[in-house]
C-alpha positions in Angstrom: 166.9 152.6 109.9 163.6 154.0 111.0 161.7 153.2 114.2 158.4 151.9 113.0 155.4 154.2 113.6 152.8 152.9 116.0 149.4 154.2 116.8 149.4 156.9 119.4 148.2 156.0 122.9 147.1 158.2 125.7 146.6 157.3 129.3 145.7 159.9 131.0 144.5 161.0 134.2 144.5 164.3 135.8 144.6 168.0 134.9 147.5 170.3 135.6 147.4 172.4 138.6 146.3 169.7 141.0 149.1 169.5 143.6 150.2 166.3 145.2 152.0 165.7 148.5 155.6 165.0 147.7 157.8 162.7 149.8 161.0 164.1 151.3 163.9 163.5 148.9 161.9 163.5 145.8 162.5 166.0 143.0 160.3 169.0 142.2 156.8 168.6 143.6 154.3 166.9 141.4 151.6 169.2 140.0 149.4 166.8 138.1 149.1 165.1 134.7 147.6 166.5 131.5 147.0 164.6 128.3 149.5 165.2 125.6 149.7 164.2 121.9 152.7 163.5 119.8 153.3 165.8 116.8 154.9 165.1 113.5 157.1 167.6 111.7 158.8 167.3 108.3 161.5 170.0 108.7 162.4 170.8 112.3 161.1 170.3 115.8 161.4 171.4 119.4 160.2 169.7 122.6 160.7 171.7 125.8 159.2 172.0 129.2 157.2 175.2 128.7 155.2 176.4 125.6 157.0 179.8 125.5 160.4 178.1 125.5 159.3 175.8 122.7 157.9 178.7 120.8 161.3 180.5 121.1 163.1 177.5 119.8 160.8 177.2 116.8 161.1 181.0 116.1 164.9 180.5 115.8 164.6 177.4 113.6 162.2 179.3 111.3 164.7 182.1 111.0 167.3 179.6 109.7 169.0 178.8 113.0 170.6 175.6 113.9 169.6 173.2 116.6 172.4 174.7 118.7 171.0 178.2 118.1 167.5 177.1 119.2 169.0 175.4 122.3 170.4 178.8 123.4 167.0 180.5 122.9 165.1 177.7 124.6 167.3 177.7 127.7 167.2 181.5 128.1 163.4 181.4 128.1 163.3 178.5 130.4 165.4 180.4 132.9 162.7 183.1 132.9 159.4 181.0 132.8 160.6 177.9 134.7 163.0 179.4 137.3 162.5 176.5 139.7 164.3 174.2 137.3 167.2 175.8 135.4 168.7 179.1 134.4 171.9 181.2 134.0 172.8 180.4 137.6 172.9 176.6 137.0 174.7 174.0 135.0 174.0 171.2 132.6 175.0 168.7 129.9 174.3 168.6 126.2 174.7 166.1 123.3 175.1 167.4 119.8 174.7 165.3 116.6 176.1 166.8 113.4 174.4 165.1 110.5 176.9 166.4 107.9 179.9 165.0 109.9 178.0 162.0 111.2 179.5 162.9 114.6 178.3 163.0 118.1 179.8 165.4 120.7 179.0 165.8 124.4 179.5 169.1 126.3 179.9 169.5 130.1 178.6 172.7 131.6 178.5 171.3 135.2 179.2 173.7 138.0 182.5 173.6 139.9 183.3 174.1 143.6 185.3 177.2 144.6 189.0 176.7 144.7 189.0 177.0 148.5 186.5 174.2 149.0 187.6 171.4 151.2 186.2 167.9 152.0 184.7 169.3 155.2 182.7 171.9 153.3 179.4 170.6 154.7 180.5 169.6 158.1 179.4 171.6 161.1 181.3 172.8 164.2 180.4 169.5 165.9 182.0 167.5 163.1 178.6 166.3 161.8 177.2 166.7 158.3 174.9 169.6 157.9 171.2 169.0 157.6 170.3 169.1 153.9 168.4 172.4 153.9 170.9 174.1 156.2 173.4 173.4 153.4 171.1 174.3 150.5 169.9 177.6 152.0 173.4 179.1 152.2 176.1 180.6 150.1 178.1 177.4 150.7 175.9 175.5 148.3 176.5 177.7 145.3 178.9 176.4 142.6 180.3 178.4 139.7 177.4 178.4 137.1 178.1 176.5 133.9 175.1 177.2 131.7 176.4 180.5 130.2 179.7 178.9 129.0 177.8 175.8 127.8 175.5 177.9 125.7 178.4 179.9 124.4 180.3 176.7 123.4 177.2 175.3 121.6 176.8 178.5 119.6 180.5 178.8 118.9 180.8 175.3 117.6 177.5 174.8 115.9 175.6 178.1 115.7 174.6 179.9 112.5 172.6 182.9 113.5 174.2 186.0 115.2 174.6 185.6 119.0 172.4 188.5 119.9 169.5 187.2 117.8 169.2 184.2 120.1 168.4 186.4 123.1 165.5 188.3 121.4 162.6 186.0 122.5 163.7 185.9 126.2 164.4 189.6 126.3 160.9 190.4 124.9 159.2 188.1 127.4 161.1 189.4 130.3 160.3 193.0 129.5 156.7 192.6 128.4 155.9 189.8 130.9 154.7 186.2 130.8 151.7 184.6 132.4 152.4 182.7 135.6 151.7 179.0 134.8 149.8 176.5 137.1 153.0 174.6 137.8 155.1 177.7 138.6 152.3 179.0 140.9 152.0 175.6 142.7 155.8 175.4 143.3 155.9 179.0 144.5 153.1 178.3 146.9 154.7 175.1 148.1 158.2 176.5 148.7 158.8 177.8 152.2 162.2 179.4 151.5 162.2 181.4 148.3 160.2 184.3 149.7 162.8 184.9 152.4 165.1 186.3 149.7 164.0 190.0 149.4 164.6 190.2 145.6 162.8 186.9 145.0 159.9 187.9 147.3 159.4 191.1 145.4 159.5 189.3 142.0 157.4 186.2 142.7 155.1 187.1 145.6 152.6 189.8 146.5 152.8 192.2 149.4 151.0 189.7 151.6 153.6 187.0 150.8 151.2 185.0 148.6 152.5 183.8 145.2 151.2 185.6 142.2 148.1 183.9 140.9 148.0 181.8 137.8 147.8 184.1 134.8 149.5 187.0 136.5 151.7 188.9 134.0 155.2 188.6 135.6 157.8 191.1 134.4 161.4 190.4 135.2 163.2 193.6 134.2 166.4 192.6 135.9 166.7 189.4 133.9 166.0 191.4 130.7 168.8 193.8 131.6 171.2 190.9 132.2 170.3 189.3 128.9 170.8 192.5 127.0 174.3 192.8 128.5 175.2 189.2 127.6 173.7 189.6 124.1 175.9 192.6 123.4 179.1 191.6 125.3 179.0 187.8 125.3 179.3 185.5 128.2 182.5 187.0 129.4 180.2 189.7 130.8 178.8 187.0 133.1 182.1 185.7 134.4 183.8 189.1 134.7 182.8 192.5 135.7 179.6 193.7 137.4 177.5 190.5 137.1 180.3 188.4 138.5 180.8 190.9 141.4 177.1 190.7 142.2 177.1 186.9 142.2 180.1 186.8 144.6 178.6 189.5 146.8 175.4 187.7 147.1 177.1 184.4 148.1 179.5 186.0 150.5 177.0 188.4 152.1 174.5 185.6 152.8 173.8 184.9 156.5 175.4 181.5 155.8 178.2 182.7 153.5 180.1 180.8 150.9 183.6 181.3 149.7 183.0 181.7 146.0 185.4 184.3 144.5 185.9 186.3 141.4 188.7 184.1 140.3 186.5 181.0 140.5 184.1 182.6 137.9 186.9 184.0 135.8 188.6 180.5 135.5 185.5 178.5 134.7 185.3 176.6 131.4 182.8 174.4 129.7 184.4 171.2 128.4 183.9 168.9 125.4 184.1 165.3 126.5 184.0 162.0 124.6 180.5 160.5 124.6 180.0 157.2 126.3 178.3 154.6 124.0 177.3 151.0 124.1 175.1 148.5 122.3 171.5 147.5 123.1 170.0 144.8 120.9 170.2 146.3 117.3 170.9 149.9 118.6 173.8 151.9 119.7 173.0 154.1 122.8 175.1 157.1 123.7 175.1 159.6 126.5 177.0 161.8 128.9 180.0 160.5 130.8 181.4 161.5 134.2 180.9 163.6 136.1 177.5 162.6 134.9 176.5 159.1 135.8 173.8 159.2 133.2 175.3 157.2 130.3 176.9 154.7 132.6 173.6 154.1 134.4 171.6 153.8 131.3 174.1 151.5 129.5 174.6 149.3 132.6 170.9 148.9 133.0 170.3 148.1 129.4 173.1 145.6 129.4 171.7 143.9 132.6 168.2 143.8 131.1 169.4 142.3 127.8 171.3 139.6 129.7 168.4 138.8 132.1 165.8 138.1 129.5 163.9 141.4 129.9 163.1 141.9 126.2 161.2 138.7 126.1 159.0 139.5 129.2 155.4 140.7 128.7 155.1 144.4 128.5 154.2 146.1 131.8 154.2 142.8 133.7 155.4 142.1 137.2 158.2 140.0 135.7 159.4 143.0 133.6 159.2 145.4 136.5 161.1 143.0 138.7 164.0 142.8 136.3 164.0 146.5 135.7 164.2 147.3 139.4 166.9 144.8 140.0 169.0 146.1 137.1 168.6 149.6 138.7 169.8 148.4 142.0 173.0 147.0 140.6 173.7 150.0 138.4 173.0 152.6 141.1 175.2 150.7 143.5 178.1 151.1 141.1 177.2 154.7 140.4 177.3 155.6 144.1 180.6 153.9 144.6 182.6 155.1 141.6 181.2 157.9 139.5 182.7 161.4 140.1 184.7 164.1 138.4 187.3 162.3 136.2 189.8 165.1 136.8 189.9 164.0 140.4 189.0 160.4 140.6 189.9 157.6 138.1 186.7 156.5 136.4 186.3 152.7 135.6 183.8 153.4 132.8 185.2 150.7 130.5 185.2 148.2 133.3 181.6 149.0 134.3 180.4 148.5 130.8 182.6 145.4 130.0 180.3 142.6 128.7 181.9 140.1 131.0 181.3 142.3 134.0 177.7 143.0 133.0 177.1 139.2 132.5 178.5 138.5 136.0 176.3 141.3 137.5 173.3 140.1 135.6 173.8 136.6 137.2 173.0 138.2 140.6 169.4 138.9 139.4 167.2 136.1 140.6 163.5 135.4 141.1 163.4 137.5 144.4 164.5 141.1 144.9 167.9 141.7 146.4 166.3 144.8 148.0 169.7 146.5 148.2 172.7 145.7 146.0 176.4 146.0 146.8 178.7 147.6 144.2 180.8 145.3 142.1 184.5 145.4 141.4 185.0 146.3 137.7 188.3 146.4 136.0 190.2 149.6 136.8 188.2 150.4 139.9 189.9 152.5 142.5 189.6 151.9 146.2 186.8 154.2 147.2 183.7 154.2 149.4 180.1 154.7 148.5 178.9 158.0 150.0 175.9 159.3 148.2 174.9 163.0 148.2 171.5 164.5 147.5 170.2 164.8 143.9 169.2 167.2 141.2 165.8 168.4 142.2 165.2 171.5 140.0 166.0 170.3 136.5 164.7 170.5 132.9 165.2 168.8 129.6 164.7 169.7 126.0 165.3 168.0 122.6 165.7 169.8 119.2 166.2 168.8 115.6 166.9 171.3 112.8 166.3 171.3 109.0 169.8 169.7 108.4 169.1 166.8 110.8 171.4 168.2 113.5 170.2 167.4 116.9 170.6 168.7 120.5 169.4 167.0 123.6 170.2 169.0 126.8 169.5 168.7 130.5 170.1 171.6 132.8 169.5 172.2 136.5 169.8 174.5 139.5 169.6 171.3 141.8 166.9 171.9 144.4 163.7 173.5 143.2 164.7 177.3 143.0 168.3 176.3 143.8 169.9 178.2 146.7 167.0 180.7 146.7 169.4 183.5 146.1 168.2 185.8 143.3 170.9 187.9 141.5 170.1 190.2 138.5 166.8 188.3 137.8 168.1 184.7 137.9 168.5 182.2 140.7 171.9 180.7 141.8 172.2 177.0 142.0 172.9 174.9 145.1 174.7 172.2 143.1 177.5 171.8 145.7 175.0 169.8 147.8 175.3 167.1 145.1 178.7 166.3 146.6 178.9 163.7 149.4 178.8 165.5 152.7 181.0 162.9 154.4 184.5 162.8 152.9 185.2 159.3 154.2 182.9 156.4 154.8 184.0 153.0 156.3 187.6 154.2 156.2 187.8 154.9 152.5 187.6 158.3 150.6 184.3 159.1 149.0 184.7 159.4 145.2 182.2 162.3 145.2 183.7 164.2 148.2 184.1 168.0 148.0 187.3 169.3 146.6 188.3 172.7 145.2 187.5 173.1 141.5 185.7 169.7 141.3 182.4 169.1 139.5 179.8 167.2 141.6 178.4 164.0 140.4 175.1 164.2 138.4 172.5 161.8 137.2 171.5 163.9 134.2 171.2 161.6 131.2 170.7 163.3 127.8 170.6 160.3 125.5 170.7 159.5 121.8 169.8 156.1 120.3 171.3 155.2 116.9 170.0 152.8 114.3 171.8 150.5 111.9 172.6 153.4 109.6 174.5 155.2 112.3 172.0 158.1 112.6 169.8 159.0 115.5 166.4 157.2 115.8 165.5 158.4 119.3 166.6 161.5 121.2 165.5 162.0 124.8 166.3 162.9 128.4 164.5 163.9 131.6 164.7 165.9 134.8 163.9 164.0 138.0 166.9 163.8 140.4 168.3 160.5 141.2 165.5 158.8 139.2 166.5 160.4 135.9 168.0 157.3 134.5 164.9 155.2 135.4 162.7 157.8 133.7 164.8 157.7 130.5 165.1 153.9 130.6 161.3 153.5 131.1 160.6 155.6 128.0 163.3 153.7 126.0 162.1 150.1 126.9 158.5 151.1 126.4 159.3 152.4 122.9 162.0 149.9 121.8 161.0 146.7 123.6 157.3 147.0 124.2 156.3 148.6 120.9 154.5 151.6 122.5 154.0 154.7 120.4 156.3 157.6 121.5 153.7 159.5 123.4 152.4 156.3 125.0 155.9 155.5 126.1 156.2 158.8 127.9 152.7 158.5 129.3 153.3 155.0 130.8 153.7 154.8 134.5 157.2 155.3 136.0 158.8 152.6 138.0 162.2 151.3 139.2 164.7 151.4 141.9 167.8 153.6 142.7 169.0 150.8 145.1 166.3 151.5 147.7 162.6 150.6 147.6 161.0 149.7 144.3 159.2 152.9 143.4 155.9 152.7 141.5 154.0 155.7 140.2 151.0 156.1 142.4 147.4 155.9 141.1 148.3 154.0 137.9 147.6 150.6 136.4 150.8 149.3 138.1 149.0 149.4 141.5 147.6 146.1 140.5 151.1 144.5 140.3 151.8 145.1 144.0 150.9 141.6 145.2 153.1 139.9 142.5 156.0 142.2 143.3 155.8 141.8 147.0 155.7 138.0 146.5 159.1 138.5 144.9 160.4 140.3 148.0 160.1 143.9 146.8 159.6 146.7 149.3 157.2 149.0 147.4 156.9 152.8 147.6 153.9 154.3 145.7 154.6 158.0 145.1 153.8 160.7 142.5 156.5 161.0 139.9 157.9 164.2 138.3 159.6 163.0 135.2 159.8 165.4 132.3 160.9 163.3 129.4 161.0 165.2 126.1 161.7 163.0 123.2 162.1 163.1 119.4 162.1 160.1 117.1 162.9 159.7 113.4 159.8 158.9 111.5 159.1 158.3 107.8 159.4 161.6 106.1 160.4 163.6 109.1 160.4 163.6 112.9 157.9 162.9 115.7 158.1 164.6 119.1 156.4 163.9 122.4 156.3 165.7 125.8 155.9 164.2 129.3 152.3 164.7 130.6 153.6 165.3 134.1 154.9 168.8 133.3 154.0 171.7 131.0 156.0 170.7 128.0 154.9 170.8 124.4 156.0 170.0 120.9 156.5 172.6 118.3 157.5 172.1 114.7 157.0 172.5 111.0 
């Protein structure tokens, strides 16, 4: 089954480089909007958050590499040119579709807490939770990085080119330098903490402490050296030996030290997990299961929308936005209550997606906003308490299809923009442990997402594939954006599948939704005009810039079509 091709539509608005104020708790700072155009390819295609990363992926595909090979090359370049979002020091999740096998696999490269971590990991001497940035800017926030093992697993299972070949684009760029982009410059200027790390200050800032100007050739020799070691010796060289010792030393020697140890790195493993799938209208939608809440959120919201009459509502109407926000409130209430690492907490995924449960939850959606939803009680639910932690701030997403029709969609993150602000051997360490609930117990019950040794923190990353009636992918997408990731992915999906927008138009369309707080509307868009109608339904509105980064591929007649979110620096490359 093919998704019908529609005429391309473009909004858009503002040029890149214009910085916006960003509310506290939002993901990476917004840096403007630039017009994008979808691109068609007959053979293979890459959509990634930076032109140099997309170029690297295309280079690998042209050399006969697989989608998995290209994913390795893309991520290695992103860690260099987009360090605020992802890298070797972070974690992520990936979906892989094998066309020959007609099989979808999902891979978990989420970080883990040190074995010594306890539920009071982020509690101060006065028995109070730490302030967010007191936790972030410390060795205590650093989890065992998962990206290296995730890339290794993708290549081992699905790669075709030699391992070392995949490192060549990133090594060349790190050694010869790349031009500082408007977005990187804006985020370096905005961040108050990164320049306090001596190595990061030397790399990203001038002698006066000012960020390198746009266009400055930035050489990261330390990163090149790290990549050369990993290319020759494999990812064991990251988790053992000198690199591992340097990571542990940086974490433990920090003024606010952490407890990460060599054994934590040595014992880390990426995991293959069963994808989580469910129906939406004539489609089958699949994504990443716990410890990511991505697939559960997306599938719950789709199920709630289908049962509340959303597909019949006029596109971009107040009625449609009302139902979308209410579905988000219900789904996020369940996410906050139940989703966590399945190795530590029973996960009621089947109960949360049970048609009868979704029908009962959809019955709670009325003409007026519930403003804040309570979690439900799905079949198999443990007795836990809702204790939410912060969200993934520094995150990226890319989607790739190769000449065989194999597809990878992958979301990776260092959590906050620039992670913990600890630079080691040319890459930044994550602060993903702050994605745990800081309070171990709330209202007398244990928090599902409390800190525990070896545990993976909950995530909202939502790499997603939509399958047609023939069982093959028709739409492949995902996004960065912290807690709002599921809303960003959902907006693109309903705009494409329900409203008949072209792929680029679906990504361009204003973002909106709720994570069980205010109804968020992207500021300065056509949706401003819906304020009175939504407020009449009881919505508390929050108009803010949005930092989605949806990178999507759809099946088209004779090939593939890709589109990049206009809110970041992503591009489409293909043949």
